[in-house]
DSSP file (Angstrom, degrees, kcal/mol; ACC not computed):
  #  RESIDUE AA STRUCTURE BP1 BP2  ACC     N-H-->O    O-->H-N    N-H-->O    O-->H-N    TCO  KAPPA ALPHA  PHI   PSI    X-CA   Y-CA   Z-CA
    1    1 A Y              0   0    0      0, 0.0     2,-0.3     0, 0.0     0, 0.0   0.000 360.0 360.0 360.0 164.6   70.9  -14.1  231.5
    2    2 A S        +     0   0    0      2,-0.0     2,-0.3     3,-0.0     0, 0.0  -0.868 360.0 176.7-116.7 155.3   71.8  -15.3  234.9
    3    3 A F        -     0   0    0     -2,-0.3     2,-1.0     0, 0.0    45,-0.0  -0.976  43.0 -93.1-151.1 161.1   69.5  -16.0  237.8
    4    4 A K        +     0   0    0     -2,-0.3     3,-0.2     1,-0.2    -2,-0.0  -0.686  59.1 158.6 -80.4 105.5   69.7  -17.4  241.4
    5    5 A C        +     0   0    0     -2,-1.0     2,-1.1     1,-0.2    -1,-0.2   0.922  55.2  19.8 -99.4 -80.6   69.1  -21.0  240.7
    6    6 A H  S    S+     0   0    0     11,-0.4    11,-3.4    28,-0.1     2,-0.4  -0.721  78.6 142.7-103.7  84.8   70.2  -23.6  243.2
    7    7 A R  E     -A   16   0A   0     -2,-1.1     2,-0.3     9,-0.2     9,-0.2  -0.984  21.7-179.8-126.6 134.4   70.7  -21.7  246.5
    8    8 A L  E     -A   15   0A   0      7,-2.4     7,-3.3    -2,-0.4     2,-0.6  -0.961  28.6-125.9-132.1 149.1   69.8  -23.1  249.9
    9    9 A T  E     +A   14   0A   0     -2,-0.3     5,-0.2     5,-0.2     2,-0.2  -0.868  43.9 163.4 -93.0 120.8   70.0  -21.7  253.4
   10   10 A E  E >   -A   13   0A   0      3,-2.9     3,-2.4    -2,-0.6     0, 0.0  -0.660  56.2 -79.4-126.8-178.6   72.0  -24.1  255.5
   11   11 A D  T 3  S+     0   0    0      1,-0.3     3,-0.1    -2,-0.2    -2,-0.0   0.836 130.5  50.8 -52.8 -35.9   73.8  -24.1  258.9
   12   12 A R  T 3  S-     0   0    0      1,-0.3    -1,-0.3     0, 0.0     2,-0.2   0.315 121.9-103.1 -88.7   9.4   76.8  -22.3  257.3
   13   13 A G  E <  S-A   10   0A   0     -3,-2.4    -3,-2.9     2,-0.1     2,-0.4  -0.695  72.9  -7.9 106.9-159.5   74.6  -19.6  255.7
   14   14 A R  E     -A    9   0A   0     -2,-0.2     2,-0.4    -5,-0.2    -5,-0.2  -0.644  67.5-166.3 -79.9 125.1   73.3  -19.2  252.1
   15   15 A V  E     -A    8   0A   0     -7,-3.3    -7,-2.4    -2,-0.4     2,-0.5  -0.947  12.1-151.2-119.8 131.7   75.0  -21.7  249.8
   16   16 A A  E     -A    7   0A   0     -2,-0.4    -9,-0.2    -9,-0.2   -12,-0.0  -0.888  16.4-157.5 -99.9 127.7   75.0  -21.6  246.0
   17   17 A Y        -     0   0    0    -11,-3.4   -11,-0.4    -2,-0.5   -12,-0.1  -0.809  22.1-105.1-105.9 145.5   75.3  -25.0  244.3
   18   18 A P        -     0   0    0      0, 0.0    18,-2.1     0, 0.0     2,-0.6  -0.357  26.9-128.5 -65.1 145.6   76.5  -25.7  240.8
   19   19 A V  E     +B   35   0B   0     16,-0.2    16,-0.3     1,-0.1     3,-0.1  -0.871  29.1 175.1 -93.2 124.2   74.0  -26.6  238.1
   20   20 A N  E     +     0   0B   0     14,-2.4     2,-0.3    -2,-0.6    15,-0.2   0.673  59.1  29.6-102.0 -22.5   75.1  -29.8  236.3
   21   21 A A  E     -B   34   0B   0     13,-1.9    13,-2.0    42,-0.1     2,-0.3  -0.982  51.9-175.3-145.6 148.5   72.2  -30.4  234.0
   22   22 A I  E     -B   33   0B   0     -2,-0.3     2,-0.4    11,-0.2    11,-0.2  -0.993   4.4-175.3-144.2 139.6   69.5  -28.7  232.0
   23   23 A A  E     -B   32   0B   0      9,-2.3     9,-3.0    -2,-0.3     2,-0.4  -1.000  17.3-138.5-137.0 137.0   66.6  -30.1  230.0
   24   24 A F  E     -B   31   0B   0     -2,-0.4     2,-0.7     7,-0.2     7,-0.2  -0.797   9.0-137.4-102.0 135.8   64.1  -28.1  227.9
   25   25 A H     >  -     0   0    0      5,-2.9     4,-1.9    -2,-0.4     5,-0.4  -0.813  15.1-159.1 -89.4 112.2   60.4  -28.8  227.7
   26   26 A S  T  4 S+     0   0    0     -2,-0.7    -1,-0.1     1,-0.2    42,-0.0   0.748  83.2  50.8 -71.0 -24.4   59.6  -28.5  224.0
   27   27 A E  T  4 S+     0   0    0      1,-0.1    -1,-0.2     3,-0.0    -2,-0.0   0.924 123.4  23.9 -79.2 -44.5   55.8  -28.0  224.5
   28   28 A H  T  4 S-     0   0    0      2,-0.1    -2,-0.2    76,-0.0    -1,-0.1   0.541  95.9-124.4-102.6  -8.3   55.8  -25.1  227.0
   29   29 A G  S  < S+     0   0    0     -4,-1.9    16,-0.4     1,-0.2    -3,-0.1   0.668  70.4 124.4  73.4  14.5   59.3  -23.6  226.5
   30   30 A T        -     0   0    0     -5,-0.4    -5,-2.9    74,-0.2     2,-0.3  -0.396  46.0-147.5 -94.8 178.5   60.2  -24.1  230.1
   31   31 A F  E     -BC  24  43B   0     12,-1.7    12,-3.0    -7,-0.2     2,-0.4  -0.982   7.2-135.9-149.1 160.6   63.2  -25.9  231.4
   32   32 A A  E     -BC  23  42B   0     -9,-3.0    -9,-2.3    -2,-0.3     2,-0.4  -0.904  16.0-163.1-115.4 144.7   64.4  -28.1  234.3
   33   33 A T  E     -BC  22  41B   0      8,-2.7     8,-2.3    -2,-0.4     2,-0.4  -0.960   1.3-164.2-125.2 147.8   67.8  -27.8  236.1
   34   34 A G  E     +BC  21  40B   0    -13,-2.0   -14,-2.4    -2,-0.4   -13,-1.9  -0.989  16.8 175.5-129.3 140.7   69.5  -30.3  238.3
   35   35 A G  E >   -B   19   0B   0      4,-1.4    26,-2.2    -2,-0.4     3,-1.8  -0.731  48.4 -85.1-137.8-176.7   72.4  -29.4  240.6
   36   36 A C  T 3  S+     0   0    0    -18,-2.1    24,-0.1     1,-0.3   -17,-0.1   0.567 114.1  73.5 -69.1  -9.5   74.8  -30.6  243.3
   37   37 A D  T 3  S-     0   0    0    -19,-0.3    -1,-0.3     2,-0.2     3,-0.1   0.575 110.3-117.6 -79.4  -8.4   72.1  -29.8  245.9
   38   38 A G  S <  S+     0   0    0     -3,-1.8    19,-3.4     1,-0.3     2,-0.3   0.561  75.1 118.2  85.1   8.2   70.2  -32.9  244.8
   39   39 A F        -     0   0    0     17,-0.2    -4,-1.4    22,-0.1     2,-0.5  -0.773  53.1-148.2-108.2 153.4   67.2  -31.0  243.7
   40   40 A V  E     -C   34   0B   0     -2,-0.3    14,-2.9    15,-0.3     2,-0.4  -0.985  19.7-172.7-114.0 130.6   65.5  -30.6  240.3
   41   41 A Y  E     -CD  33  53B   0     -8,-2.3    -8,-2.7    -2,-0.5     2,-0.4  -0.932  13.5-146.7-119.2 145.7   63.8  -27.3  239.6
   42   42 A T  E     -CD  32  52B   0     10,-2.0     9,-3.3    -2,-0.4    10,-1.3  -0.905  22.1-163.2-110.5 148.7   61.6  -26.3  236.7
   43   43 A W  E     -CD  31  50B   0    -12,-3.0   -12,-1.7    -2,-0.4     2,-0.8  -0.931  29.1-138.6-134.6 147.1   61.6  -22.7  235.5
   44   44 A D  E  >> - D   0  49B   0      5,-2.9     5,-1.6    -2,-0.3     4,-1.2  -0.930  24.5-166.1 -98.3 104.9   59.7  -20.2  233.4
   45   45 A G  T  45S+     0   0    0     -2,-0.8    -1,-0.1   -16,-0.4   -15,-0.1   0.823  81.6  54.8 -66.2 -33.0   62.6  -18.6  231.6
   46   46 A E  T  45S+     0   0    0      1,-0.2    -1,-0.2   -17,-0.1   -16,-0.0   0.925 119.5  31.6 -66.8 -44.0   60.6  -15.6  230.3
   47   47 A K  T  45S-     0   0    0      2,-0.1    -1,-0.2    -3,-0.0    -2,-0.2   0.514 102.1-131.2 -91.0  -5.1   59.4  -14.6  233.7
   48   48 A K  T  <5 +     0   0    0     -4,-1.2     2,-0.4     1,-0.2    -3,-0.2   0.917  60.9 137.7  53.8  47.0   62.5  -15.8  235.5
   49   49 A K  E   < -D   44   0B   0     -5,-1.6    -5,-2.9     0, 0.0     2,-0.3  -0.955  57.6-121.1-126.2 142.0   60.4  -17.7  238.0
   50   50 A R  E     -D   43   0B   0     -2,-0.4    -7,-0.3    -7,-0.2     3,-0.1  -0.640  23.2-175.7 -77.3 135.4   60.7  -21.1  239.5
   51   51 A L  E     +     0   0B   0     -9,-3.3     2,-0.3    -2,-0.3    -8,-0.2   0.754  63.0   3.5 -99.0 -33.0   57.6  -23.3  238.8
   52   52 A F  E     -D   42   0B   0    -10,-1.3   -10,-2.0    51,-0.1     2,-0.4  -0.997  49.4-154.3-158.0 146.0   58.5  -26.4  240.9
   53   53 A Q  E     -D   41   0B   0     -2,-0.3   -12,-0.2   -12,-0.2     3,-0.1  -0.996  23.5-142.0-124.1 125.1   61.0  -28.0  243.2
   54   54 A S        -     0   0    0    -14,-2.9     3,-0.1    -2,-0.4     2,-0.1  -0.274  32.2 -89.4 -73.8 165.0   61.3  -31.7  243.4
   55   55 A P        -     0   0    0      0, 0.0   -15,-0.3     0, 0.0     2,-0.2  -0.407  62.6 -84.0 -63.7 158.0   61.9  -33.7  246.5
   56   56 A R        -     0   0    0    -17,-0.1   -17,-0.2    -3,-0.1   -18,-0.1  -0.459  42.6-139.1 -71.2 135.0   65.6  -34.1  247.2
   57   57 A Y        -     0   0    0    -19,-3.4     4,-0.1     2,-0.2    -1,-0.1  -0.446  32.0 -97.0 -86.3 166.8   67.4  -36.9  245.4
   58   58 A P  S    S-     0   0    0      0, 0.0     2,-0.2     0, 0.0    -1,-0.1   0.770  96.5 -16.4 -60.6 -27.9   70.0  -39.1  247.2
   59   59 A T  S    S-     0   0    0      1,-0.2    -2,-0.2   -21,-0.1    20,-0.1  -0.824 103.1 -27.1-156.6-166.8   73.0  -37.1  245.7
   60   60 A S        -     0   0    0     -2,-0.2    18,-2.1    17,-0.1     2,-0.7  -0.055  58.2-116.9 -54.4 152.0   73.9  -34.6  243.0
   61   61 A I  E     +E   77   0C   0    -26,-2.2   -41,-0.3    16,-0.2    16,-0.2  -0.852  34.0 175.3 -92.6 119.5   71.9  -34.5  239.8
   62   62 A A  E     +     0   0C   0     14,-2.9     2,-0.3    -2,-0.7    15,-0.2   0.758  61.8   4.4 -96.6 -29.7   74.3  -35.4  236.9
   63   63 A A  E     -E   76   0C   0     13,-1.1    13,-2.7   -42,-0.1     2,-0.3  -0.994  55.1-167.6-157.3 153.2   71.9  -35.4  234.0
   64   64 A L  E     +E   75   0C   0     -2,-0.3     2,-0.3   -42,-0.2   -42,-0.2  -0.979   8.3 173.3-139.5 149.5   68.2  -34.7  233.0
   65   65 A S  E     -E   74   0C   0      9,-1.6     9,-3.1    -2,-0.3     2,-0.3  -0.871  21.9-142.0-159.8 129.4   66.1  -35.4  229.9
   66   66 A F  E     -E   73   0C   0     -2,-0.3     7,-0.2     7,-0.2   -42,-0.1  -0.628  35.0-109.8 -80.3 147.2   62.4  -35.0  229.1
   67   67 A S    >   -     0   0    0      5,-2.4     3,-1.8    -2,-0.3    -1,-0.1  -0.282  34.8-100.1 -68.6 164.9   60.9  -37.8  227.0
   68   68 A K  T 3  S+     0   0    0      1,-0.3    -1,-0.1     2,-0.1   -42,-0.1   0.846 127.5  44.6 -57.3 -36.1   60.0  -37.0  223.4
   69   69 A D  T 3  S-     0   0    0    -43,-0.0    -1,-0.3   -42,-0.0    -2,-0.0   0.396 109.6-125.5 -90.1   3.8   56.3  -36.6  224.4
   70   70 A N  S <  S+     0   0    0     -3,-1.8    -2,-0.1     2,-0.1   -45,-0.0   0.564  81.7 112.2  66.7  11.5   57.3  -34.5  227.5
   71   71 A N  S    S+     0   0    0     27,-0.1    28,-2.6    -5,-0.0     2,-0.3   0.626  72.4  45.0 -89.3 -13.2   55.4  -36.8  229.8
   72   72 A L  E     - F   0  98C   0     26,-0.2    -5,-2.4     2,-0.0     2,-0.4  -0.937  62.4-156.2-129.9 151.7   58.4  -38.2  231.6
   73   73 A L  E     -EF  66  97C   0     24,-2.4    24,-2.4    -2,-0.3     2,-0.5  -0.988  10.8-150.5-127.6 122.3   61.6  -36.8  233.1
   74   74 A A  E     -EF  65  96C   0     -9,-3.1    -9,-1.6    -2,-0.4     2,-0.5  -0.794  14.9-168.6 -89.7 130.7   64.7  -39.0  233.5
   75   75 A V  E     -EF  64  95C   0     20,-3.1    20,-3.0    -2,-0.5     2,-0.7  -0.978   9.3-157.5-124.9 118.8   66.9  -37.9  236.4
   76   76 A A  E     -EF  63  94C   0    -13,-2.7   -14,-2.9    -2,-0.5   -13,-1.1  -0.871   8.7-165.6 -97.3 118.1   70.4  -39.3  236.9
   77   77 A S  E     +EF  61  93C   0     16,-3.1    16,-2.6    -2,-0.7     2,-0.3  -0.916  26.3 144.6-106.4 116.0   71.5  -39.0  240.5
   78   78 A S        -     0   0    0    -18,-2.1     2,-0.2    -2,-0.6    14,-0.1  -0.990  55.9-101.8-153.4 138.9   75.2  -39.5  240.9
   79   79 A Y        -     0   0    0     11,-0.5    13,-0.0    -2,-0.3   -43,-0.0  -0.474  31.4-165.9 -62.8 128.3   78.0  -38.1  243.1
   80   80 A T        -     0   0    0     -2,-0.2    -1,-0.1   -44,-0.1     4,-0.1   0.146  39.0-111.4-108.6  17.9   79.8  -35.6  240.9
   81   81 A Y    >   +     0   0    0      3,-0.2     3,-1.4     1,-0.1     4,-0.1   0.755  66.7 146.0  61.9  28.4   82.9  -35.1  243.0
   82   82 A E  T 3  S+     0   0    0      1,-0.3    -1,-0.1     2,-0.1     3,-0.1   0.748  81.6  36.7 -65.6 -22.0   82.1  -31.5  244.0
   83   83 A S  T 3  S-     0   0    0      1,-0.5    -1,-0.3     3,-0.0    -2,-0.1   0.127 119.1-114.3-112.7  18.7   83.6  -32.2  247.4
   84   84 A G    <   -     0   0    0     -3,-1.4    -1,-0.5    -4,-0.1     2,-0.2  -0.269  67.3 -15.5  78.2-170.8   86.4  -34.4  246.1
   85   85 A K  S    S-     0   0    0     -4,-0.1     2,-0.3    -3,-0.1     0, 0.0  -0.467  71.9-176.5 -67.5 132.5   86.8  -38.1  246.9
   86   86 A I        -     0   0    0     -2,-0.2     3,-0.5     0, 0.0     2,-0.2  -0.913  29.1-102.9-129.1 157.7   84.6  -39.2  249.8
   87   87 A E  S    S+     0   0    0     -2,-0.3     0, 0.0     1,-0.2     0, 0.0  -0.516 100.4  11.3 -73.4 146.3   84.1  -42.4  251.7
   88   88 A N  S    S-     0   0    0     -2,-0.2    -1,-0.2     1,-0.1     3,-0.1   0.922  83.2-154.0  53.4  56.6   81.0  -44.4  250.9
   89   89 A E        -     0   0    0     -3,-0.5    -1,-0.1     1,-0.1     3,-0.1  -0.313  25.1-102.5 -57.3 140.2   79.9  -42.5  247.8
   90   90 A P        -     0   0    0      0, 0.0   -11,-0.5     0, 0.0    -1,-0.1  -0.331  44.5 -97.5 -62.7 148.7   76.1  -42.7  247.3
   91   91 A A        -     0   0    0    -13,-0.1     2,-0.4     1,-0.1   -32,-0.0  -0.364  35.2-112.7 -67.3 145.0   75.1  -45.2  244.6
   92   92 A T        +     0   0    0    -14,-0.1     2,-0.3    -3,-0.1   -14,-0.2  -0.648  44.5 176.4 -76.6 132.9   74.4  -43.8  241.1
   93   93 A K  E     -F   77   0C   0    -16,-2.6   -16,-3.1    -2,-0.4     2,-0.5  -0.980  26.3-144.0-139.6 150.9   70.7  -44.2  240.2
   94   94 A I  E     -F   76   0C   0     -2,-0.3     2,-0.4   -18,-0.2   -18,-0.2  -0.976  18.4-165.7-115.1 128.2   68.4  -43.2  237.4
   95   95 A F  E     -F   75   0C   0    -20,-3.0   -20,-3.1    -2,-0.5     2,-0.5  -0.912   8.0-159.6-112.6 137.9   64.9  -42.2  238.2
   96   96 A I  E     -F   74   0C   0     -2,-0.4     2,-0.4   -22,-0.2   -22,-0.2  -0.978  20.3-178.8-115.3 119.0   62.0  -41.9  235.7
   97   97 A R  E     -F   73   0C   0    -24,-2.4   -24,-2.4    -2,-0.5     2,-0.1  -0.918  29.7-112.9-123.0 146.4   59.2  -39.7  237.0
   98   98 A D  E     -F   72   0C   0     -2,-0.4     2,-0.6   -26,-0.2   -26,-0.2  -0.466  32.2-129.8 -67.2 144.0   55.9  -38.6  235.5
   99   99 A V        -     0   0    0    -28,-2.6     2,-0.4    -2,-0.1    -1,-0.1  -0.888  13.8-149.9-101.5 121.9   55.7  -34.9  234.7
  100  100 A N    >>  -     0   0    0     -2,-0.6     3,-2.1     1,-0.1     4,-0.6  -0.760  18.5-128.9 -88.0 133.9   52.7  -33.1  236.0
  101  101 A E  H >> S+     0   0    0     -2,-0.4     4,-2.3     1,-0.3     3,-1.2   0.822 106.6  61.1 -55.2 -35.6   51.6  -30.2  233.8
  102  102 A V  H 34 S+     0   0    0      1,-0.3    -1,-0.3     2,-0.2     5,-0.0   0.716  99.1  59.4 -65.9 -17.9   51.5  -27.7  236.7
  103  103 A E  H <4 S+     0   0    0     -3,-2.1    -1,-0.3     1,-0.1    -2,-0.2   0.726 120.9  21.4 -78.2 -22.9   55.3  -28.4  237.2
  104  104 A V  H << S+     0   0    0     -3,-1.2   -74,-0.2    -4,-0.6    -2,-0.2   0.525  96.6  97.5-126.6 -10.8   56.2  -27.3  233.6
  105  105 A K  S  < S-     0   0    0     -4,-2.3   -61,-0.1    -5,-0.2   -76,-0.0  -0.720  75.8-115.9 -88.6 128.7   53.4  -25.0  232.3
  106  106 A P        -     0   0    0      0, 0.0     2,-0.4     0, 0.0    -2,-0.1  -0.261  26.7-126.5 -58.9 146.2   54.1  -21.2  232.6
  107  107 A R              0   0    0      1,-0.1    -5,-0.0    -5,-0.0   -63,-0.0  -0.790 360.0 360.0 -95.6 138.0   51.6  -19.4  234.9
  108  108 A H              0   0    0     -2,-0.4    -1,-0.1     0, 0.0     0, 0.0   0.432 360.0 360.0-103.5 360.0   49.9  -16.4  233.5
């Protein structure tokens, strides 16, 4: 199925950003997406609802991965050339963040 995933209202109107990464949470059956907007969202796929929006990372999200025990999420933030070559590209960084259960557990 398709859903409205990484969309933001900006000065130029409503903008849809590409999704570059997806990671599945094996315990709850939910998933996280990362996109060129620099945000990570977690989703309940059955209800097609967003569960959580992270703070914005320095640049595009290139990759995501939950740890084997689902307690950590690795987030790779790297410019993905969605706007072509630019001056002073942001540095590539990897963030490891704790996963809070309310961010990934479906709501009933």
